[in-house]
PDB file of N, CA, C, O and CB in Angstrom:
ATOM      1  N   MET A   1      46.705  37.800  30.417  1.00  0.00           N
ATOM      2  CA  MET A   1      45.635  37.089  31.101  1.00  0.00           C
ATOM      3  C   MET A   1      46.233  36.239  32.215  1.00  0.00           C
ATOM      4  O   MET A   1      47.393  35.830  32.153  1.00  0.00           O
ATOM      5  CB  MET A   1      44.827  36.212  30.109  1.00  0.00           C
ATOM      6  N   SER A   2      45.439  35.990  33.209  1.00  0.00           N
ATOM      7  CA  SER A   2      45.891  35.192  34.338  1.00  0.00           C
ATOM      8  C   SER A   2      44.853  34.136  34.685  1.00  0.00           C
ATOM      9  O   SER A   2      43.651  34.352  34.535  1.00  0.00           O
ATOM     10  CB  SER A   2      46.175  36.084  35.552  1.00  0.00           C
ATOM     11  N   VAL A   3      45.331  33.003  35.146  1.00  0.00           N
ATOM     12  CA  VAL A   3      44.407  31.945  35.576  1.00  0.00           C
ATOM     13  C   VAL A   3      44.061  32.062  37.051  1.00  0.00           C
ATOM     14  O   VAL A   3      43.152  31.382  37.528  1.00  0.00           O
ATOM     15  CB  VAL A   3      45.009  30.574  35.299  1.00  0.00           C
ATOM     16  N   ALA A   4      44.770  32.913  37.779  1.00  0.00           N
ATOM     17  CA  ALA A   4      44.547  33.027  39.223  1.00  0.00           C
ATOM     18  C   ALA A   4      43.112  33.450  39.513  1.00  0.00           C
ATOM     19  O   ALA A   4      42.547  34.310  38.837  1.00  0.00           O
ATOM     20  CB  ALA A   4      45.533  34.032  39.847  1.00  0.00           C
ATOM     21  N   GLY A   5      42.538  32.817  40.541  1.00  0.00           N
ATOM     22  CA  GLY A   5      41.190  33.174  40.961  1.00  0.00           C
ATOM     23  C   GLY A   5      40.303  31.964  41.127  1.00  0.00           C
ATOM     24  O   GLY A   5      40.768  30.825  41.164  1.00  0.00           O
ATOM     25  N   ASN A   6      39.017  32.235  41.225  1.00  0.00           N
ATOM     26  CA  ASN A   6      38.019  31.186  41.436  1.00  0.00           C
ATOM     27  C   ASN A   6      37.583  30.595  40.104  1.00  0.00           C
ATOM     28  O   ASN A   6      37.308  31.311  39.141  1.00  0.00           O
ATOM     29  CB  ASN A   6      36.802  31.738  42.200  1.00  0.00           C
ATOM     30  N   TRP A   7      37.528  29.269  40.078  1.00  0.00           N
ATOM     31  CA  TRP A   7      37.057  28.508  38.925  1.00  0.00           C
ATOM     32  C   TRP A   7      36.041  27.511  39.437  1.00  0.00           C
ATOM     33  O   TRP A   7      36.397  26.384  39.781  1.00  0.00           O
ATOM     34  CB  TRP A   7      38.236  27.790  38.171  1.00  0.00           C
ATOM     35  N   GLY A   8      34.790  27.906  39.493  1.00  0.00           N
ATOM     36  CA  GLY A   8      33.764  27.060  40.089  1.00  0.00           C
ATOM     37  C   GLY A   8      34.083  26.851  41.556  1.00  0.00           C
ATOM     38  O   GLY A   8      34.222  27.817  42.307  1.00  0.00           O
ATOM     39  N   GLU A   9      34.199  25.595  41.973  1.00  0.00           N
ATOM     40  CA  GLU A   9      34.528  25.285  43.366  1.00  0.00           C
ATOM     41  C   GLU A   9      36.027  25.211  43.615  1.00  0.00           C
ATOM     42  O   GLU A   9      36.456  24.939  44.736  1.00  0.00           O
ATOM     43  CB  GLU A   9      33.890  23.979  43.766  1.00  0.00           C
ATOM     44  N   SER A  10      36.821  25.449  42.592  1.00  0.00           N
ATOM     45  CA  SER A  10      38.284  25.386  42.715  1.00  0.00           C
ATOM     46  C   SER A  10      38.869  26.797  42.754  1.00  0.00           C
ATOM     47  O   SER A  10      38.289  27.745  42.224  1.00  0.00           O
ATOM     48  CB  SER A  10      38.900  24.579  41.539  1.00  0.00           C
ATOM     49  N   VAL A  11      40.034  26.912  43.396  1.00  0.00           N
ATOM     50  CA  VAL A  11      40.753  28.186  43.446  1.00  0.00           C
ATOM     51  C   VAL A  11      42.164  27.945  42.942  1.00  0.00           C
ATOM     52  O   VAL A  11      42.858  27.042  43.408  1.00  0.00           O
ATOM     53  CB  VAL A  11      40.765  28.787  44.896  1.00  0.00           C
ATOM     54  N   ILE A  12      42.583  28.766  41.981  1.00  0.00           N
ATOM     55  CA  ILE A  12      43.932  28.667  41.432  1.00  0.00           C
ATOM     56  C   ILE A  12      44.745  29.851  41.923  1.00  0.00           C
ATOM     57  O   ILE A  12      44.322  31.001  41.806  1.00  0.00           O
ATOM     58  CB  ILE A  12      43.909  28.616  39.878  1.00  0.00           C
ATOM     59  N   THR A  13      45.922  29.556  42.476  1.00  0.00           N
ATOM     60  CA  THR A  13      46.864  30.610  42.849  1.00  0.00           C
ATOM     61  C   THR A  13      48.152  30.388  42.053  1.00  0.00           C
ATOM     62  O   THR A  13      48.552  29.256  41.779  1.00  0.00           O
ATOM     63  CB  THR A  13      47.143  30.612  44.406  1.00  0.00           C
ATOM     64  N   VAL A  14      48.785  31.504  41.691  1.00  0.00           N
ATOM     65  CA  VAL A  14      50.046  31.453  40.957  1.00  0.00           C
ATOM     66  C   VAL A  14      51.003  32.422  41.625  1.00  0.00           C
ATOM     67  O   VAL A  14      50.693  33.601  41.794  1.00  0.00           O
ATOM     68  CB  VAL A  14      49.849  31.800  39.439  1.00  0.00           C
ATOM     69  N   GLU A  15      52.175  31.912  42.004  1.00  0.00           N
ATOM     70  CA  GLU A  15      53.204  32.743  42.622  1.00  0.00           C
ATOM     71  C   GLU A  15      54.552  32.304  42.075  1.00  0.00           C
ATOM     72  O   GLU A  15      54.940  31.143  42.207  1.00  0.00           O
ATOM     73  CB  GLU A  15      53.166  32.638  44.185  1.00  0.00           C
ATOM     74  N   ASP A  16      55.263  33.240  41.460  1.00  0.00           N
ATOM     75  CA  ASP A  16      56.578  32.946  40.874  1.00  0.00           C
ATOM     76  C   ASP A  16      56.517  31.738  39.941  1.00  0.00           C
ATOM     77  O   ASP A  16      57.376  30.858  39.998  1.00  0.00           O
ATOM     78  CB  ASP A  16      57.611  32.697  41.982  1.00  0.00           C
ATOM     79  N   MET A  17      55.505  31.700  39.091  1.00  0.00           N
ATOM     80  CA  MET A  17      55.310  30.640  38.081  1.00  0.00           C
ATOM     81  C   MET A  17      54.910  29.289  38.689  1.00  0.00           C
ATOM     82  O   MET A  17      54.783  28.307  37.958  1.00  0.00           O
ATOM     83  CB  MET A  17      56.586  30.463  37.271  1.00  0.00           C
ATOM     84  N   GLN A  18      54.711  29.222  40.007  1.00  0.00           N
ATOM     85  CA  GLN A  18      54.264  27.995  40.666  1.00  0.00           C
ATOM     86  C   GLN A  18      52.742  28.045  40.806  1.00  0.00           C
ATOM     87  O   GLN A  18      52.186  29.046  41.257  1.00  0.00           O
ATOM     88  CB  GLN A  18      54.953  27.818  42.066  1.00  0.00           C
ATOM     89  N   VAL A  19      52.082  26.967  40.420  1.00  0.00           N
ATOM     90  CA  VAL A  19      50.623  26.897  40.410  1.00  0.00           C
ATOM     91  C   VAL A  19      50.148  25.970  41.521  1.00  0.00           C
ATOM     92  O   VAL A  19      50.685  24.877  41.704  1.00  0.00           O
ATOM     93  CB  VAL A  19      50.102  26.410  39.034  1.00  0.00           C
ATOM     94  N   THR A  20      49.137  26.416  42.260  1.00  0.00           N
ATOM     95  CA  THR A  20      48.461  25.570  43.240  1.00  0.00           C
ATOM     96  C   THR A  20      46.970  25.641  42.968  1.00  0.00           C
ATOM     97  O   THR A  20      46.412  26.725  42.804  1.00  0.00           O
ATOM     98  CB  THR A  20      48.790  26.010  44.706  1.00  0.00           C
ATOM     99  N   ILE A  21      46.325  24.475  42.921  1.00  0.00           N
ATOM    100  CA  ILE A  21      44.883  24.420  42.705  1.00  0.00           C
ATOM    101  C   ILE A  21      44.256  23.735  43.910  1.00  0.00           C
ATOM    102  O   ILE A  21      44.527  22.568  44.192  1.00  0.00           O
ATOM    103  CB  ILE A  21      44.528  23.668  41.376  1.00  0.00           C
ATOM    104  N   THR A  22      43.415  24.482  44.616  1.00  0.00           N
ATOM    105  CA  THR A  22      42.703  23.980  45.788  1.00  0.00           C
ATOM    106  C   THR A  22      41.317  23.544  45.330  1.00  0.00           C
ATOM    107  O   THR A  22      40.569  24.315  44.730  1.00  0.00           O
ATOM    108  CB  THR A  22      42.615  25.067  46.927  1.00  0.00           C
ATOM    109  N   MET A  23      40.994  22.283  45.630  1.00  0.00           N
ATOM    110  CA  MET A  23      39.745  21.713  45.128  1.00  0.00           C
ATOM    111  C   MET A  23      38.896  21.100  46.242  1.00  0.00           C
ATOM    112  O   MET A  23      38.380  19.994  46.078  1.00  0.00           O
ATOM    113  CB  MET A  23      40.042  20.663  44.077  1.00  0.00           C
ATOM    114  N   GLY A  24      38.744  21.779  47.342  1.00  0.00           N
ATOM    115  CA  GLY A  24      37.889  21.282  48.409  1.00  0.00           C
ATOM    116  C   GLY A  24      38.464  20.066  49.088  1.00  0.00           C
ATOM    117  O   GLY A  24      39.522  20.149  49.712  1.00  0.00           O
ATOM    118  N   THR A  25      37.776  18.911  48.977  1.00  0.00           N
ATOM    119  CA  THR A  25      38.198  17.705  49.689  1.00  0.00           C
ATOM    120  C   THR A  25      39.287  16.921  48.959  1.00  0.00           C
ATOM    121  O   THR A  25      39.867  16.000  49.534  1.00  0.00           O
ATOM    122  CB  THR A  25      37.011  16.812  49.915  1.00  0.00           C
ATOM    123  N   ARG A  26      39.573  17.266  47.709  1.00  0.00           N
ATOM    124  CA  ARG A  26      40.639  16.572  46.965  1.00  0.00           C
ATOM    125  C   ARG A  26      41.999  17.142  47.358  1.00  0.00           C
ATOM    126  O   ARG A  26      42.080  18.282  47.815  1.00  0.00           O
ATOM    127  CB  ARG A  26      40.421  16.702  45.427  1.00  0.00           C
ATOM    128  N   PRO A  27      43.064  16.365  47.184  1.00  0.00           N
ATOM    129  CA  PRO A  27      44.404  16.907  47.424  1.00  0.00           C
ATOM    130  C   PRO A  27      44.688  18.054  46.441  1.00  0.00           C
ATOM    131  O   PRO A  27      44.200  18.050  45.311  1.00  0.00           O
ATOM    132  CB  PRO A  27      45.481  15.788  47.285  1.00  0.00           C
ATOM    133  N   ASN A  28      45.477  19.025  46.887  1.00  0.00           N
ATOM    134  CA  ASN A  28      45.817  20.156  46.027  1.00  0.00           C
ATOM    135  C   ASN A  28      46.583  19.702  44.796  1.00  0.00           C
ATOM    136  O   ASN A  28      47.447  18.828  44.872  1.00  0.00           O
ATOM    137  CB  ASN A  28      46.635  21.183  46.799  1.00  0.00           C
ATOM    138  N   GLY A  29      46.255  20.306  43.663  1.00  0.00           N
ATOM    139  CA  GLY A  29      47.041  20.125  42.458  1.00  0.00           C
ATOM    140  C   GLY A  29      48.183  21.122  42.486  1.00  0.00           C
ATOM    141  O   GLY A  29      47.996  22.265  42.904  1.00  0.00           O
ATOM    142  N   ARG A  30      49.369  20.706  42.045  1.00  0.00           N
ATOM    143  CA  ARG A  30      50.535  21.598  42.046  1.00  0.00           C
ATOM    144  C   ARG A  30      51.274  21.463  40.724  1.00  0.00           C
ATOM    145  O   ARG A  30      51.368  20.379  40.147  1.00  0.00           O
ATOM    146  CB  ARG A  30      51.484  21.280  43.236  1.00  0.00           C
ATOM    147  N   GLY A  31      51.798  22.598  40.261  1.00  0.00           N
ATOM    148  CA  GLY A  31      52.517  22.554  39.002  1.00  0.00           C
ATOM    149  C   GLY A  31      53.209  23.863  38.693  1.00  0.00           C
ATOM    150  O   GLY A  31      53.499  24.660  39.585  1.00  0.00           O
ATOM    151  N   VAL A  32      53.470  24.071  37.412  1.00  0.00           N
ATOM    152  CA  VAL A  32      54.216  25.246  36.962  1.00  0.00           C
ATOM    153  C   VAL A  32      53.584  25.811  35.698  1.00  0.00           C
ATOM    154  O   VAL A  32      52.940  25.101  34.927  1.00  0.00           O
ATOM    155  CB  VAL A  32      55.698  24.892  36.711  1.00  0.00           C
ATOM    156  N   VAL A  33      53.789  27.124  35.510  1.00  0.00           N
ATOM    157  CA  VAL A  33      53.433  27.771  34.257  1.00  0.00           C
ATOM    158  C   VAL A  33      54.556  27.446  33.277  1.00  0.00           C
ATOM    159  O   VAL A  33      55.725  27.697  33.569  1.00  0.00           O
ATOM    160  CB  VAL A  33      53.232  29.337  34.431  1.00  0.00           C
ATOM    161  N   ILE A  34      54.209  26.887  32.116  1.00  0.00           N
ATOM    162  CA  ILE A  34      55.248  26.522  31.151  1.00  0.00           C
ATOM    163  C   ILE A  34      55.286  27.467  29.952  1.00  0.00           C
ATOM    164  O   ILE A  34      56.218  27.412  29.150  1.00  0.00           O
ATOM    165  CB  ILE A  34      55.031  25.100  30.672  1.00  0.00           C
ATOM    166  N   CYS A  35      54.290  28.324  29.828  1.00  0.00           N
ATOM    167  CA  CYS A  35      54.267  29.315  28.751  1.00  0.00           C
ATOM    168  C   CYS A  35      53.301  30.420  29.170  1.00  0.00           C
ATOM    169  O   CYS A  35      52.267  30.147  29.780  1.00  0.00           O
ATOM    170  CB  CYS A  35      53.842  28.670  27.370  1.00  0.00           C
ATOM    171  N   SER A  36      53.637  31.661  28.844  1.00  0.00           N
ATOM    172  CA  SER A  36      52.749  32.746  29.229  1.00  0.00           C
ATOM    173  C   SER A  36      51.944  33.310  28.056  1.00  0.00           C
ATOM    174  O   SER A  36      51.037  34.111  28.282  1.00  0.00           O
ATOM    175  CB  SER A  36      53.548  33.845  29.864  1.00  0.00           C
ATOM    176  N   ASP A  37      52.239  32.923  26.816  1.00  0.00           N
ATOM    177  CA  ASP A  37      51.475  33.412  25.676  1.00  0.00           C
ATOM    178  C   ASP A  37      51.491  32.379  24.567  1.00  0.00           C
ATOM    179  O   ASP A  37      52.437  32.373  23.778  1.00  0.00           O
ATOM    180  CB  ASP A  37      52.034  34.753  25.173  1.00  0.00           C
ATOM    181  N   PRO A  38      50.501  31.505  24.459  1.00  0.00           N
ATOM    182  CA  PRO A  38      49.315  31.449  25.310  1.00  0.00           C
ATOM    183  C   PRO A  38      49.652  30.888  26.692  1.00  0.00           C
ATOM    184  O   PRO A  38      50.671  30.220  26.871  1.00  0.00           O
ATOM    185  CB  PRO A  38      48.226  30.597  24.648  1.00  0.00           C
ATOM    186  N   TYR A  39      48.801  31.164  27.647  1.00  0.00           N
ATOM    187  CA  TYR A  39      49.032  30.756  29.026  1.00  0.00           C
ATOM    188  C   TYR A  39      48.812  29.254  29.144  1.00  0.00           C
ATOM    189  O   TYR A  39      47.698  28.765  28.956  1.00  0.00           O
ATOM    190  CB  TYR A  39      48.102  31.529  30.001  1.00  0.00           C
ATOM    191  N   VAL A  40      49.884  28.522  29.459  1.00  0.00           N
ATOM    192  CA  VAL A  40      49.831  27.060  29.568  1.00  0.00           C
ATOM    193  C   VAL A  40      50.489  26.644  30.878  1.00  0.00           C
ATOM    194  O   VAL A  40      51.542  27.166  31.245  1.00  0.00           O
ATOM    195  CB  VAL A  40      50.534  26.372  28.348  1.00  0.00           C
ATOM    196  N   MET A  41      49.863  25.701  31.581  1.00  0.00           N
ATOM    197  CA  MET A  41      50.427  25.201  32.839  1.00  0.00           C
ATOM    198  C   MET A  41      50.393  23.687  32.841  1.00  0.00           C
ATOM    199  O   MET A  41      49.557  23.061  32.189  1.00  0.00           O
ATOM    200  CB  MET A  41      49.656  25.761  34.061  1.00  0.00           C
ATOM    201  N   ARG A  42      51.316  23.117  33.584  1.00  0.00           N
ATOM    202  CA  ARG A  42      51.395  21.664  33.779  1.00  0.00           C
ATOM    203  C   ARG A  42      51.135  21.428  35.258  1.00  0.00           C
ATOM    204  O   ARG A  42      51.871  21.927  36.109  1.00  0.00           O
ATOM    205  CB  ARG A  42      52.807  21.065  33.321  1.00  0.00           C
ATOM    206  N   VAL A  43      50.087  20.666  35.569  1.00  0.00           N
ATOM    207  CA  VAL A  43      49.661  20.496  36.966  1.00  0.00           C
ATOM    208  C   VAL A  43      49.491  19.010  37.278  1.00  0.00           C
ATOM    209  O   VAL A  43      48.854  18.275  36.523  1.00  0.00           O
ATOM    210  CB  VAL A  43      48.333  21.264  37.238  1.00  0.00           C
ATOM    211  N   ASN A  44      50.062  18.583  38.392  1.00  0.00           N
ATOM    212  CA  ASN A  44      49.892  17.215  38.884  1.00  0.00           C
ATOM    213  C   ASN A  44      48.770  17.198  39.910  1.00  0.00           C
ATOM    214  O   ASN A  44      48.843  17.870  40.939  1.00  0.00           O
ATOM    215  CB  ASN A  44      51.215  16.667  39.502  1.00  0.00           C
ATOM    216  N   PHE A  45      47.731  16.421  39.617  1.00  0.00           N
ATOM    217  CA  PHE A  45      46.672  16.164  40.581  1.00  0.00           C
ATOM    218  C   PHE A  45      46.983  14.802  41.185  1.00  0.00           C
ATOM    219  O   PHE A  45      46.785  13.787  40.517  1.00  0.00           O
ATOM    220  CB  PHE A  45      45.228  16.208  39.916  1.00  0.00           C
ATOM    221  N   PRO A  46      47.468  14.743  42.436  1.00  0.00           N
ATOM    222  CA  PRO A  46      48.007  13.494  42.989  1.00  0.00           C
ATOM    223  C   PRO A  46      47.007  12.340  43.077  1.00  0.00           C
ATOM    224  O   PRO A  46      47.414  11.182  43.166  1.00  0.00           O
ATOM    225  CB  PRO A  46      48.546  13.759  44.346  1.00  0.00           C
ATOM    226  N   ASP A  47      45.719  12.637  43.054  1.00  0.00           N
ATOM    227  CA  ASP A  47      44.733  11.555  43.080  1.00  0.00           C
ATOM    228  C   ASP A  47      44.270  11.158  41.676  1.00  0.00           C
ATOM    229  O   ASP A  47      43.350  10.354  41.526  1.00  0.00           O
ATOM    230  CB  ASP A  47      43.533  11.968  43.917  1.00  0.00           C
ATOM    231  N   ASP A  48      44.912  11.724  40.652  1.00  0.00           N
ATOM    232  CA  ASP A  48      44.530  11.409  39.279  1.00  0.00           C
ATOM    233  C   ASP A  48      45.773  11.291  38.398  1.00  0.00           C
ATOM    234  O   ASP A  48      46.356  10.211  38.305  1.00  0.00           O
ATOM    235  CB  ASP A  48      43.574  12.486  38.720  1.00  0.00           C
ATOM    236  N   ARG A  49      46.186  12.377  37.753  1.00  0.00           N
ATOM    237  CA  ARG A  49      47.367  12.362  36.892  1.00  0.00           C
ATOM    238  C   ARG A  49      47.825  13.779  36.591  1.00  0.00           C
ATOM    239  O   ARG A  49      47.301  14.741  37.152  1.00  0.00           O
ATOM    240  CB  ARG A  49      47.076  11.609  35.586  1.00  0.00           C
ATOM    241  N   VAL A  50      48.798  13.904  35.710  1.00  0.00           N
ATOM    242  CA  VAL A  50      49.300  15.205  35.282  1.00  0.00           C
ATOM    243  C   VAL A  50      48.455  15.687  34.103  1.00  0.00           C
ATOM    244  O   VAL A  50      48.157  14.938  33.173  1.00  0.00           O
ATOM    245  CB  VAL A  50      50.816  15.128  34.894  1.00  0.00           C
ATOM    246  N   TYR A  51      48.080  16.968  34.178  1.00  0.00           N
ATOM    247  CA  TYR A  51      47.305  17.583  33.110  1.00  0.00           C
ATOM    248  C   TYR A  51      48.008  18.834  32.607  1.00  0.00           C
ATOM    249  O   TYR A  51      48.748  19.493  33.338  1.00  0.00           O
ATOM    250  CB  TYR A  51      45.886  17.920  33.593  1.00  0.00           C
ATOM    251  N   ILE A  52      47.757  19.144  31.337  1.00  0.00           N
ATOM    252  CA  ILE A  52      48.177  20.406  30.748  1.00  0.00           C
ATOM    253  C   ILE A  52      46.927  21.272  30.640  1.00  0.00           C
ATOM    254  O   ILE A  52      45.933  20.867  30.036  1.00  0.00           O
ATOM    255  CB  ILE A  52      48.874  20.199  29.339  1.00  0.00           C
ATOM    256  N   GLY A  53      46.981  22.457  31.225  1.00  0.00           N
ATOM    257  CA  GLY A  53      45.867  23.390  31.170  1.00  0.00           C
ATOM    258  C   GLY A  53      46.232  24.582  30.304  1.00  0.00           C
ATOM    259  O   GLY A  53      47.289  25.187  30.486  1.00  0.00           O
ATOM    260  N   THR A  54      45.368  24.918  29.369  1.00  0.00           N
ATOM    261  CA  THR A  54      45.586  26.051  28.478  1.00  0.00           C
ATOM    262  C   THR A  54      44.448  27.042  28.651  1.00  0.00           C
ATOM    263  O   THR A  54      43.278  26.685  28.518  1.00  0.00           O
ATOM    264  CB  THR A  54      45.696  25.590  27.000  1.00  0.00           C
ATOM    265  N   LEU A  55      44.794  28.279  28.948  1.00  0.00           N
ATOM    266  CA  LEU A  55      43.789  29.332  29.081  1.00  0.00           C
ATOM    267  C   LEU A  55      43.371  29.725  27.667  1.00  0.00           C
ATOM    268  O   LEU A  55      44.129  30.375  26.947  1.00  0.00           O
ATOM    269  CB  LEU A  55      44.344  30.578  29.895  1.00  0.00           C
ATOM    270  N   ILE A  56      42.156  29.326  27.272  1.00  0.00           N
ATOM    271  CA  ILE A  56      41.733  29.593  25.900  1.00  0.00           C
ATOM    272  C   ILE A  56      41.040  30.951  25.767  1.00  0.00           C
ATOM    273  O   ILE A  56      40.951  31.495  24.666  1.00  0.00           O
ATOM    274  CB  ILE A  56      40.801  28.490  25.419  1.00  0.00           C
ATOM    275  N   ASN A  57      40.563  31.485  26.853  1.00  0.00           N
ATOM    276  CA  ASN A  57      40.123  32.874  26.956  1.00  0.00           C
ATOM    277  C   ASN A  57      40.091  33.207  28.441  1.00  0.00           C
ATOM    278  O   ASN A  57      40.348  32.333  29.269  1.00  0.00           O
ATOM    279  CB  ASN A  57      38.710  33.105  26.272  1.00  0.00           C
ATOM    280  N   GLN A  58      39.788  34.428  28.789  1.00  0.00           N
ATOM    281  CA  GLN A  58      39.860  34.859  30.186  1.00  0.00           C
ATOM    282  C   GLN A  58      39.000  34.019  31.119  1.00  0.00           C
ATOM    283  O   GLN A  58      39.236  33.991  32.326  1.00  0.00           O
ATOM    284  CB  GLN A  58      39.449  36.297  30.295  1.00  0.00           C
ATOM    285  N   ASN A  59      37.995  33.330  30.560  1.00  0.00           N
ATOM    286  CA  ASN A  59      37.046  32.607  31.401  1.00  0.00           C
ATOM    287  C   ASN A  59      36.998  31.105  31.167  1.00  0.00           C
ATOM    288  O   ASN A  59      36.083  30.443  31.655  1.00  0.00           O
ATOM    289  CB  ASN A  59      35.698  33.161  31.194  1.00  0.00           C
ATOM    290  N   GLN A  60      37.975  30.538  30.420  1.00  0.00           N
ATOM    291  CA  GLN A  60      37.969  29.101  30.158  1.00  0.00           C
ATOM    292  C   GLN A  60      39.377  28.520  30.160  1.00  0.00           C
ATOM    293  O   GLN A  60      40.297  29.067  29.551  1.00  0.00           O
ATOM    294  CB  GLN A  60      37.294  28.814  28.827  1.00  0.00           C
ATOM    295  N   ILE A  61      39.520  27.398  30.858  1.00  0.00           N
ATOM    296  CA  ILE A  61      40.755  26.607  30.811  1.00  0.00           C
ATOM    297  C   ILE A  61      40.400  25.273  30.179  1.00  0.00           C
ATOM    298  O   ILE A  61      39.453  24.604  30.593  1.00  0.00           O
ATOM    299  CB  ILE A  61      41.394  26.415  32.251  1.00  0.00           C
ATOM    300  N   GLN A  62      41.169  24.900  29.175  1.00  0.00           N
ATOM    301  CA  GLN A  62      41.007  23.594  28.538  1.00  0.00           C
ATOM    302  C   GLN A  62      42.070  22.665  29.102  1.00  0.00           C
ATOM    303  O   GLN A  62      43.258  22.987  29.066  1.00  0.00           O
ATOM    304  CB  GLN A  62      41.114  23.697  26.974  1.00  0.00           C
ATOM    305  N   TRP A  63      41.654  21.508  29.627  1.00  0.00           N
ATOM    306  CA  TRP A  63      42.562  20.544  30.244  1.00  0.00           C
ATOM    307  C   TRP A  63      42.702  19.309  29.372  1.00  0.00           C
ATOM    308  O   TRP A  63      41.730  18.842  28.779  1.00  0.00           O
ATOM    309  CB  TRP A  63      42.069  20.153  31.640  1.00  0.00           C
ATOM    310  N   ALA A  64      43.909  18.788  29.300  1.00  0.00           N
ATOM    311  CA  ALA A  64      44.168  17.522  28.606  1.00  0.00           C
ATOM    312  C   ALA A  64      45.155  16.726  29.448  1.00  0.00           C
ATOM    313  O   ALA A  64      46.191  17.250  29.858  1.00  0.00           O
ATOM    314  CB  ALA A  64      44.724  17.759  27.149  1.00  0.00           C
ATOM    315  N   GLY A  65      44.836  15.468  29.705  1.00  0.00           N
ATOM    316  CA  GLY A  65      45.743  14.608  30.449  1.00  0.00           C
ATOM    317  C   GLY A  65      46.994  14.336  29.635  1.00  0.00           C
ATOM    318  O   GLY A  65      46.916  14.117  28.426  1.00  0.00           O
ATOM    319  N   VAL A  66      48.140  14.348  30.286  1.00  0.00           N
ATOM    320  CA  VAL A  66      49.393  14.061  29.598  1.00  0.00           C
ATOM    321  C   VAL A  66      49.302  12.652  29.014  1.00  0.00           C
ATOM    322  O   VAL A  66      48.920  11.707  29.704  1.00  0.00           O
ATOM    323  CB  VAL A  66      50.622  14.197  30.566  1.00  0.00           C
ATOM    324  N   GLY A  67      49.653  12.526  27.759  1.00  0.00           N
ATOM    325  CA  GLY A  67      49.565  11.247  27.081  1.00  0.00           C
ATOM    326  C   GLY A  67      48.287  11.064  26.291  1.00  0.00           C
ATOM    327  O   GLY A  67      48.130  10.065  25.589  1.00  0.00           O
ATOM    328  N   THR A  68      47.359  12.023  26.395  1.00  0.00           N
ATOM    329  CA  THR A  68      46.141  11.959  25.594  1.00  0.00           C
ATOM    330  C   THR A  68      46.264  12.943  24.442  1.00  0.00           C
ATOM    331  O   THR A  68      47.031  13.903  24.518  1.00  0.00           O
ATOM    332  CB  THR A  68      44.881  12.265  26.455  1.00  0.00           C
ATOM    333  N   LEU A  69      45.521  12.710  23.394  1.00  0.00           N
ATOM    334  CA  LEU A  69      45.608  13.560  22.211  1.00  0.00           C
ATOM    335  C   LEU A  69      44.514  14.606  22.144  1.00  0.00           C
ATOM    336  O   LEU A  69      44.508  15.446  21.244  1.00  0.00           O
ATOM    337  CB  LEU A  69      45.562  12.719  20.980  1.00  0.00           C
ATOM    338  N   ARG A  70      43.587  14.561  23.092  1.00  0.00           N
ATOM    339  CA  ARG A  70      42.481  15.517  23.026  1.00  0.00           C
ATOM    340  C   ARG A  70      42.169  16.065  24.409  1.00  0.00           C
ATOM    341  O   ARG A  70      42.468  15.452  25.433  1.00  0.00           O
ATOM    342  CB  ARG A  70      41.230  14.859  22.420  1.00  0.00           C
ATOM    343  N   ALA A  71      41.559  17.238  24.399  1.00  0.00           N
ATOM    344  CA  ALA A  71      41.126  17.840  25.655  1.00  0.00           C
ATOM    345  C   ALA A  71      40.008  16.995  26.248  1.00  0.00           C
ATOM    346  O   ALA A  71      39.154  16.489  25.519  1.00  0.00           O
ATOM    347  CB  ALA A  71      40.659  19.309  25.443  1.00  0.00           C
ATOM    348  N   ASN A  72      40.011  16.843  27.564  1.00  0.00           N
ATOM    349  CA  ASN A  72      38.968  16.035  28.168  1.00  0.00           C
ATOM    350  C   ASN A  72      38.209  16.762  29.264  1.00  0.00           C
ATOM    351  O   ASN A  72      37.418  16.147  29.979  1.00  0.00           O
ATOM    352  CB  ASN A  72      39.557  14.785  28.718  1.00  0.00           C
ATOM    353  N   ASN A  73      38.440  18.078  29.411  1.00  0.00           N
ATOM    354  CA  ASN A  73      37.732  18.822  30.433  1.00  0.00           C
ATOM    355  C   ASN A  73      37.913  20.305  30.165  1.00  0.00           C
ATOM    356  O   ASN A  73      38.986  20.735  29.740  1.00  0.00           O
ATOM    357  CB  ASN A  73      38.231  18.446  31.848  1.00  0.00           C
ATOM    358  N   VAL A  74      36.877  21.087  30.409  1.00  0.00           N
ATOM    359  CA  VAL A  74      36.961  22.546  30.307  1.00  0.00           C
ATOM    360  C   VAL A  74      36.408  23.129  31.594  1.00  0.00           C
ATOM    361  O   VAL A  74      35.324  22.754  32.041  1.00  0.00           O
ATOM    362  CB  VAL A  74      36.178  23.090  29.054  1.00  0.00           C
ATOM    363  N   TRP A  75      37.163  24.054  32.191  1.00  0.00           N
ATOM    364  CA  TRP A  75      36.690  24.774  33.368  1.00  0.00           C
ATOM    365  C   TRP A  75      36.266  26.160  32.941  1.00  0.00           C
ATOM    366  O   TRP A  75      36.915  26.799  32.113  1.00  0.00           O
ATOM    367  CB  TRP A  75      37.781  24.842  34.470  1.00  0.00           C
ATOM    368  N   ASN A  76      35.152  26.625  33.525  1.00  0.00           N
ATOM    369  CA  ASN A  76      34.648  27.971  33.271  1.00  0.00           C
ATOM    370  C   ASN A  76      34.618  28.767  34.570  1.00  0.00           C
ATOM    371  O   ASN A  76      34.377  28.214  35.643  1.00  0.00           O
ATOM    372  CB  ASN A  76      33.242  27.920  32.636  1.00  0.00           C
ATOM    373  N   ARG A  77      34.864  30.056  34.462  1.00  0.00           N
ATOM    374  CA  ARG A  77      34.750  30.930  35.645  1.00  0.00           C
ATOM    375  C   ARG A  77      33.302  31.219  35.894  1.00  0.00           C
ATOM    376  O   ARG A  77      32.969  31.934  36.838  1.00  0.00           O
ATOM    377  CB  ARG A  77      35.541  32.251  35.464  1.00  0.00           C
TER     378      ARG A  77
END
């Protein structure tokens, strides 16, 4: 499975394990793939904080801020 593609108003690109998330007027999020099975990425959103994103199925990413114990956001395709 891959996270690359459109996620609502955001676009995720992955090249050589490097992740870029384009979110319109917000600064781009940048990070790395840290595991491919399950698919997990660590992304820094410079206007917020670092998040861990886990692809829970082909159409959902579960996000949790680093330092938190629970997921606080889910993105759907």
